[in-house]
C-alpha positions in Angstrom: 36.4 -26.5 17.9 33.2 -27.8 19.4 29.7 -27.0 20.9 31.7 -24.7 22.5 32.7 -24.8 19.0 30.7 -21.7 18.9 32.0 -20.7 22.2 35.4 -21.8 21.2 35.4 -19.3 18.4 35.0 -16.4 20.9 38.7 -15.7 21.1 39.5 -12.6 23.1 40.2 -9.3 21.4 41.0 -7.6 24.7 40.1 -8.2 28.4 39.1 -4.7 29.4 36.4 -4.2 32.0 36.7 -7.6 33.6 35.5 -7.6 37.2 34.1 -4.0 37.1 31.3 -3.3 39.6 27.9 -1.8 38.7 26.3 1.1 40.4 25.2 0.4 43.9 28.0 -2.1 44.5 26.5 -4.9 42.4 29.1 -7.2 40.9 29.1 -7.3 37.1 26.8 -10.1 35.9 25.0 -10.5 39.2 21.3 -11.6 39.1 20.4 -8.5 41.1 21.9 -6.3 38.5 19.7 -7.8 35.8 16.6 -7.9 37.9 16.9 -4.1 38.5 16.5 -3.6 34.7 14.3 -6.5 33.9 11.6 -4.3 32.3 14.0 -2.6 29.9 13.2 -3.8 26.4 15.9 -5.1 24.1 17.1 -2.8 21.3 19.0 -4.9 18.7 20.1 -1.8 16.9 22.6 -1.3 19.7 25.8 -3.2 20.3 25.1 -3.4 24.1 21.9 -5.3 23.6 23.4 -7.5 21.0 26.3 -8.5 23.3 23.8 -9.1 26.1 21.5 -11.2 23.9 24.4 -13.2 22.5 26.1 -14.0 25.8 22.9 -14.7 27.6 21.8 -17.1 24.8 25.2 -18.6 24.1 26.4 -19.2 27.6 24.3 -18.2 30.6 24.2 -15.3 32.9 23.3 -17.4 36.0 25.6 -17.6 39.0 26.5 -21.2 38.2 28.0 -22.3 34.8 25.8 -24.5 32.7 26.5 -27.3 30.3 25.9 -27.4 26.6 26.3 -30.6 24.6 26.8 -31.3 20.9 26.8 -34.4 18.6 27.0 -35.1 14.9 28.8 -36.9 12.0 31.9 -36.0 10.1 32.1 -36.8 6.4 35.0 -36.9 3.9 34.5 -34.9 0.7 37.1 -35.7 -2.0 36.8 -34.2 -5.5 33.5 -35.1 -7.1 33.1 -38.3 -5.0 30.0 -38.6 -2.8 30.4 -37.4 0.8 31.5 -40.4 2.9 30.7 -40.7 6.7 33.7 -41.4 8.8 32.9 -41.1 12.5 30.7 -39.4 15.0 31.9 -36.3 16.9 30.4 -35.5 20.3 31.2 -33.6 23.4 30.2 -30.8 25.7 31.1 -27.4 27.1 30.8 -26.0 30.6 29.9 -22.3 30.1 29.2 -19.1 31.9 29.1 -15.4 30.9 28.9 -12.1 32.7 28.0 -8.6 31.5 30.4 -5.8 32.6 29.4 -2.2 33.5 30.6 -0.9 30.1 28.3 -3.3 28.2 31.1 -5.7 27.2 31.0 -9.3 28.4 33.3 -12.0 29.7 33.0 -15.7 28.9 34.6 -18.7 30.5 34.3 -22.4 29.7 35.8 -25.8 29.6 35.3 -28.1 26.7 35.5 -31.7 25.5 35.4 -33.2 22.0 35.6 -37.0 21.4 35.3 -39.2 18.3 32.8 -42.1 18.3 32.3 -45.2 16.1 29.5 -44.7 13.5 27.8 -48.0 14.3 28.3 -48.7 18.0 28.4 -45.1 19.2 31.4 -45.9 21.5 34.4 -43.7 21.9 37.2 -44.8 19.6 40.9 -44.7 20.7 42.2 -46.0 17.3 40.8 -45.6 13.8 41.4 -47.6 10.6 42.4 -45.2 7.9 40.7 -46.4 4.7 43.1 -44.5 2.4 46.4 -45.5 4.0 45.5 -48.8 5.6 47.1 -47.6 8.8 45.7 -47.9 12.3 46.1 -44.5 13.8 45.8 -43.2 17.3 42.8 -40.9 17.9 43.6 -37.7 19.8 40.7 -36.6 22.0 40.2 -32.8 22.6 40.3 -31.7 26.2 40.4 -27.9 27.0 40.7 -26.9 30.6 40.0 -23.2 30.0 38.6 -21.2 27.2 38.1 -17.7 28.5 37.5 -14.7 26.4 36.1 -11.1 26.3 33.3 -9.9 24.0 33.8 -6.2 23.1 31.2 -3.8 21.7 32.9 -4.2 18.3 32.7 -7.4 16.3 35.8 -9.5 17.5 38.7 -10.1 15.2 40.5 -13.3 16.1 44.2 -14.0 15.8 44.9 -17.6 15.0 47.9 -19.8 14.7 51.5 -19.1 15.6 51.7 -16.0 13.4 48.4 -14.6 14.8 46.6 -14.1 11.5 43.3 -12.2 12.0 39.7 -13.2 11.1 36.7 -11.0 11.5 33.8 -12.9 13.0 30.4 -13.0 11.2 32.1 -11.4 8.2 29.1 -11.8 6.0 26.9 -9.7 8.3 29.4 -7.4 10.0 28.9 -3.7 9.0 32.4 -2.3 9.0 33.0 1.5 9.1 35.7 3.4 7.3 38.4 2.4 9.8 37.5 -1.3 9.4 35.8 -1.7 12.8 32.3 -3.1 13.0 29.8 -2.8 15.9 28.8 -6.0 17.6 25.5 -6.3 15.7 24.3 -9.8 14.7 21.3 -10.7 12.5 18.5 -11.6 15.0 15.3 -12.8 13.3 11.9 -13.2 15.2 10.2 -16.3 13.8 7.0 -17.2 15.7 7.9 -17.5 19.4 11.6 -17.9 18.7 14.6 -15.7 17.9 17.0 -17.1 15.3 20.5 -15.8 14.9 23.7 -16.9 13.0 27.3 -17.0 14.0 30.2 -17.8 11.6 34.0 -17.8 11.4 36.1 -18.6 8.4 39.9 -18.8 9.1 43.0 -19.2 7.0 46.3 -19.2 8.8 49.7 -20.9 9.1 49.4 -24.5 10.1 50.9 -25.1 13.6 51.3 -28.8 12.6 54.0 -28.0 10.0 55.0 -30.3 7.2 58.6 -30.1 8.3 57.9 -31.2 11.9 54.9 -33.6 11.3 55.1 -34.7 7.6 52.5 -37.5 8.1 50.1 -35.4 10.2 50.3 -32.1 8.4 48.1 -31.3 5.4 50.3 -28.5 4.4 51.6 -25.1 5.4 48.2 -23.4 5.4 44.8 -24.5 6.9 41.3 -23.0 6.4 38.8 -24.3 9.0 35.4 -22.7 9.3 32.3 -23.2 11.4 28.7 -22.0 10.7 26.0 -21.9 13.4 22.2 -21.2 13.5 20.8 -20.7 17.0 17.3 -20.7 18.3 16.2 -19.2 21.7 12.6 -18.6 23.0 11.7 -14.9 22.4 10.0 -14.5 25.8 13.0 -15.8 27.7 15.5 -13.7 25.7 13.4 -10.5 26.1 12.9 -11.0 29.8 16.1 -9.7 31.5 15.1 -11.5 34.7 15.6 -14.8 32.9 19.4 -15.6 33.1 19.5 -19.1 31.6 17.2 -19.4 28.6 16.9 -22.7 26.6 19.0 -22.8 23.5 19.2 -25.1 20.5 21.4 -24.9 17.4 22.6 -26.6 14.3 26.0 -26.1 12.9 28.4 -27.2 10.1 32.1 -27.2 10.1 34.6 -27.8 7.3 38.4 -28.0 7.3 41.4 -30.1 6.5 41.8 -33.7 7.8 42.4 -34.0 11.5 46.2 -34.2 12.1 45.7 -37.5 14.0 44.4 -39.1 10.8 48.0 -38.9 9.4 46.9 -38.0 5.9 49.8 -35.7 5.1 51.5 -38.1 2.8 48.4 -39.9 1.6 48.1 -38.0 -1.6 44.3 -37.6 -0.9 43.3 -34.0 -1.2 39.9 -33.6 0.6 38.1 -31.9 3.4 36.2 -32.9 6.5 32.6 -31.8 6.5 30.6 -32.1 9.8 26.9 -31.6 10.5 26.0 -31.3 14.1 23.4 -30.2 16.6 23.9 -28.7 20.1 21.7 -27.6 23.0 21.8 -26.1 26.4 21.4 -28.8 29.1 18.3 -28.0 31.1 18.0 -31.3 32.9 20.8 -33.4 34.1 24.1 -34.7 32.8 22.3 -37.6 31.1 21.6 -35.1 28.3 25.3 -35.5 27.4 26.1 -38.4 25.1 26.5 -41.4 27.5 29.7 -42.7 25.9 31.3 -39.3 26.2 30.2 -38.8 29.8 31.5 -42.2 30.8 34.9 -41.6 29.2 35.2 -38.1 30.8 34.3 -39.5 34.2 37.0 -42.1 33.8 39.8 -40.0 32.3 39.1 -36.3 33.0 36.5 -35.8 35.8 38.0 -32.4 36.4 36.3 -31.2 33.2 32.9 -31.9 34.8 33.8 -29.3 37.5 32.8 -25.7 36.7 35.4 -23.2 35.5 36.5 -21.1 38.4 38.6 -18.3 36.9 37.9 -15.4 34.6 41.6 -15.0 33.8 42.1 -14.8 30.0 43.0 -18.2 28.6 43.5 -18.3 24.8 41.4 -20.9 23.0 43.3 -23.8 21.6 42.5 -24.6 18.0 42.7 -28.2 17.0 46.1 -27.9 15.2 47.8 -26.0 18.0 46.4 -28.6 20.5 47.9 -31.4 18.4 51.3 -29.7 18.1 51.4 -29.2 21.8 50.4 -32.7 22.7 52.1 -34.9 20.0 55.9 -34.7 19.7 57.2 -33.8 16.2 57.7 -36.8 13.9 61.0 -35.3 12.6 63.9 -36.0 15.0 65.5 -32.8 16.3 62.7 -30.6 14.9 62.5 -27.4 16.9 59.0 -25.8 17.3 59.3 -22.0 16.6 57.1 -19.4 18.2 55.6 -16.4 16.5 
């Protein structure tokens, strides 16, 4: 959902190779392992170096997890009306990656996403819905664990209760006759920077069902997507001794109304469009939005602690998160699995 929006899209396809040692007794992902091959140039025609470059850029290969922060504005787009700004959206992720002996990688993270007032920049707990006139309760997004595995093939993610699959980076993935695609992403060298893109476009059964949450649900199907452009210094990416390069990105997300907006019976058919930026934190926590940081220190200080487990933890999408945290509106409604 968030900066880790990008990270959050790295759902696991499998979790093979986790914890494997490298030759000479080095732990997978250890700095010594990378220093030993620091002079080996990157070859972006291979899946191994694409996985390495992606994970190193996107998370960090250092021994300690790092923070990444994001912030932007979300707009309502309805028919042919002009896009209307609604609220700010900001948060952070606590990220770490490791490369396994077989060239695959593991990622672990925590993440936070909060909604802020457009004018004051303060975190909002309630929101005045301009279409329904209702004051609704805002649901913050707190994810204690988003752990996944990056294979040498482009991941296919299973979303929603029926686990409907989406191929990541579909526009650029080069699938073979069996439908598999190697993990090759479109790196571009521009001056002293590498640029690369990362996308996902889902369509799946809405966990917030119209039967269980008639006011919160926008219908039986949802189609969120996110689209990222990343920039990382070329010298840092190409030097295998550098484990934590700077990273900056811009991204756009679109999707149905958030369930907490209670737009299911509004009769307003539109989408939320967000434009945001994100960055690797290279200084201190003051690089996180101050209102977000203050709220997390007050309510969820545990999310400022680094992740400490590599155990697979399926990523919560926004709608599954809502369905697991907000009781059904319909009395006696039974949530079905699978």
